[in-house]
N, C-alpha and C positions, 0 to 999 in steps of 0.2 A: 569537435567545438560542441559541448552541452548546450542542454537547451535552455535552463537558467541564463545562460552567458548570453545567449542568441536573443532572449527574452528581455533582458536588461537592457541590452544596446537599442534594439529597435524600439523601446518604449523612449530610450531618451530623445532619438531623433524623430518622435513624433510623426509618421509617416501617416499620411492621408490615408484613410480606408482599411479595407481588411488585407492581411496578407495572405496571398494566393499558393506564391511558391517560394523558396530560399534552395539555390543549387548553387555547389561550387562551379567557380568560373575562370577561362582563360586559362593559360597556360603559364604564367610567370611564377617562378621561383623562389621568390624573397617573400609576399607579403600574401597572407590569406586572403583570398576572394571568391565574393559570392553575390549573385544576380538575385536582386527581389523583384517578387511583382506582387502590386498592389491593386486591387480593384476597390475605386471607388464611386461607387452608384455604376453609372453606365461608363466611367474614364477607367481604364487601366494604366498604370503607370510602372516602369522598373526603373530599377536602381541598381548602383555597383558599392556594395559594402566591403571595405577593406579594414584587417586588422594589420597595423604597421609591425614590421619588424625591426624590435628594440637592439637586436644583435648586431643587425647590419647597419641601421640609423638609429645612432647612440640618443640623439636629442630631437625627438618627434616633434617637441613644439616648435622648434627653428625651423625646420623641415616644414611644416604646415603653414609657419609663417612666410616662408619663400611661395609656395604654393599659390596661397590666399590672395598675396599680393601681385604674383605674375598675372593668374589667369584675371584677378580684379582688369588688370592692366590691359590685358588681353581682349577682355570684352569691351571696353572702352575705344579701343582701335578697331573692333570689327563692328560696333552698332558707328563710328564714324564711316565706316566703309559699306555701311548697309548690308552686314551680313549676319547670318543667323547665328545669334549667340548660343543656343544650346544645341548646334552641332559643333560648332568651328574652334570650340575650347573646352575644355574640362568645366562642369561646373559644380562646385562644391554644395553640399547641401548642409546648413548647420544645425548644431544639436536643438536642443528648449533652450539652452544658456545662451544661445546666439553664437557659439562657439564652431569654429569648421573641424574641430574634433571633440573627440569623447574618449576621456579615460575611464575604465570601469572599475568597477570595485578589485580587481584582481592587479590595476595596474598596467593593464593592456591599453593602447590607443587603436582608437576607430576612426573610421572616414568614410563619407558617401558622397558619391556622384550620382548624378545624373546618367542615364543610360542614354548611350549614343544608337540611335534608333538607325536601322536599315545602312549599317556600316558595318566593315569587317578589317581585322587586323591579320595579316598573315605573318604566321612562322620562316616560310623559305616563300622566295622570289618565285613568282608563278609565271610572270613574264616579264619580258623587258619595261614596259610599261609601270608595271609596279617600281621596279627599282627608280625610274624617272619621275613617277610621281611622290615619291618617297624624299628625293631630292628637292622639288617645288615645294614639298611641303616642309621640310627643314630651312630650306632659305629662307620661305615667307613668314616661317616662324623668326628669323632673327632680324626682318624687314619690320615685322611687329614690335618687335622690343628692342629697336634699334638705339632709341633714345631713352629707354628705361635707366635709371642709374645703379650700375650693376653691381658698383661698391657697397650699395644699400643691401645685398643679399647675403644671408649666410653660407659661408661653406660647409655644405654636408658630409663631404668627404673631405679632409684636408689635404693640401698638394695633392691631389688627385692627378693632375697631370702637370703637375712639376717635373719634367724629365729631369734637372739636376739634381733633384732629391731622387730622383729611382735611380740615376746611375751611381749617387752617393751611397746608398742602401744595396746595390749591386756590389760594389768594390767591397763593401764589408763583410757580404756576404762570402766572396772570394775568397777574402782575408780568413776570415774565421772558419771556413771550411767543415761547419760543424759534423756533416755525414761522410765527410772524406770522398766528397763525389769531382771535387775542382779537375783532379789530374785526367778523369777520364773525359771532359768537356773543354780541354786547353782552347779546340779548334772554334768552339762557340764564345769560350771567353775572349779570345783574342778578338772576334768579330766585335765583339762592345766595346772593348778599352780602343781599338782603332777607331772608334767611333764619337769620341769623348766630346769633339767640337761640335758634330751635329746635337748632342743631346743640348747643348748651351743656345742652340739656333734660335729657336722660336722662345725662350725663356730670358734670353739677354734682348731679343726687339721690346718684349713685354717691359721688360724692367727700365727699358731706356724710352718707354710711352710711345714707341712708332707702331705697335700695334695696340690698340683700343680694348679695355676689356670690355668685354660681349655677357649677356644672361647667355648661357650655354645649356645645352640639352646635356649631352656628356652620354648618353645612351641612344645614338642615331641609328638604331635599326630599323629594317622594314617593320618588325610587329610592334612598334611604336607608335605607328600611323594608323589611323582609321581610314580604310578607302569606300567610298560610297558603293553601294550594291548596283546602282543601278547605271549610275555614270562612268564609274571607274576612275574617278579622281579623288583625291586625297582631301581629305574632309577635317581630319584633326592630329594634332600631334599629342601623345598621351604618355602616361608615365612621367611625371614630373618631378619624381622623387630627387633625382642627381641634379635640378635645374641649380644653376649656381656661377658667380661670376667665373670667367676664363675667356677664352680666345676662339672664336669663329673658326678659324682654320682647323683647330682640333675636332669639332665637331664635323667637319666636311672630311677630314681625315680618316674621322673612324668608321665613317660610313664608306670610304673607299678599301679600307682595310679589309672589312669583312666581305663588303657586298661586291666588290670588284674581282676579286680573286679567283682562280679557276680551280682553286683547289679546296677541300674542306680547311679548319684551323688545325685539325691535327692529323693531317694527311701526310702519312709515311714516305709515301712516293713522290721526290719533291720534282720530279721532270715533270709532275701534273701542275705544279705551282707556278703561276705568274700572274702579272695585272692585266687585265684584259682592258685593253684601251680603249675599245668599242664601248663598253660598259660604264668606262672611266669616262668617258667623253658624254655618253647619256646623262651621267651625274652631274657633270659640270654646267653642262646645258641646263639642267633642271634647278640645280643649284643657284645659279647665278641670276636663273632668270624668276624664280622666289625670293631673292633678295630685292631685285628691282631696284638698286642704284645704292643700299643700304651699306655695303663696305665698300671700305677705302679701295685704292689704287694697288698700295701694299697688299693688304691683304688678300686681294684676288690675286697678286704674285706670287704668294705666299700657299696657295691652295695647294700646290704639287709636294711642298715642303711637309704641309701639316699631314699628306698621306705618307708620307714616307717616316715621319717622326713618331705620328700614331702608330705605325706597324713596329717599327725601331721598338718605342716606348714597351709595347704589350711581348712583343719577345723577350727583352729584356725582363720584365716583371715573370714571365715564366721560366726562363732561366734561374733568377733569383729564389724564386719558390721552388724549382728542384734542387739546389745548393742548400737550401735551408729542410727540405726534407717533407716538401709537399702541403706544408699546411694550410696553403691558403685558397687555392684553383683546387676542384675536386678533381680526383683523378679516378679513372676507371681502369687502369692497368699499369704498372711498370713502367717508368719512363715515360710516361702521359705529357708532363711537362715539357719534356725533354723534345718529344716529337713536336709539342706546339710551338716550342722555342723556335726550333730549326724551320719550322713552316713561315714562321715570321719572317725570319732572316732570310730566307731565298726570296721572300717576296720583297723585303727592303733591297738587295742586290738587285733584285729584277727592276724595280722602280727607279734607282741609281742609274742604272745603263738607260731608261727609256725617258730622265727628267728632261730633257730638250722636247720630245715629243707631248710630254705632259704640260710642259710650260708653253708649247705652241698650242696647245689644245685651247688652254685657258684665256689666249691672246685673242682666240677665234671668236671668244663668247662676251668678251668683257666690252 
């Protein structure tokens, strides 16, 4: 980014004091992120400045409307609970016009958050306590937003967890077979086709209004939680770009898919891949504790199914991309998406076999 663009953006946000430092920050792959340090007299204050990726999020105005409304709601709830609004939720800094974002002369969209001091987000689970804390945090996120009118939020990515739609796109990819790869992955295709009813499970319950529409995060990985440097406890849920209407069980399920697997997402040795029931139980305990009664009985009953569905959906997406020529997910080797899909399907099969135990664990903490 050139200095003129940076100068324009910084001036439009009217930061108090003198800029002392501007450095690239974090490990995110989507937005360009910088940490700014300003000195105002004796006081030093830090901020996060981000340029939003319009290629991924094609309507940044709607995205920012979601974030503004959700964080305003969270602040209100945190104040009611006598919490610390500067640490327990993201705080947007308005530009000079009072807008939560700024569109620069190049047509790029920018936003600023207060920097959360004395807290860290981790890319890898360093201890079981980290995983547990992430569960508490995402559960607490559900509790604070339990009565938010989710249907008023914009869908930042349409049909993101519509598994029925994903299944239809998968079948189309098989039929068209544009790369001539279908014959070599018949076993994987059959695995998906045998589970067409599974793809309908949560979507049908949502359509029948048996599962309520919730405000969902949709990227419930450990690195989207800030953990206090002193106490080791979760402080704040971050990265709200994919906040939109959805199902609570999907947020839970994606955490299990990623965090309770004994293998990497692209592990080639499938004997190393299974669902670690100890980590699963740790997350169930933390998530239900964080929700503190906000979920319905049926939502809690469907938590194990959320884990299976999110893993199945992800594997199906990897296989679809492989059949279509690897145009969506970045690959680092030939057959990378196929390796990823096989890992997910092994995890699905393992969780299907462990479903009675997974249900019993949920019953234990309900």
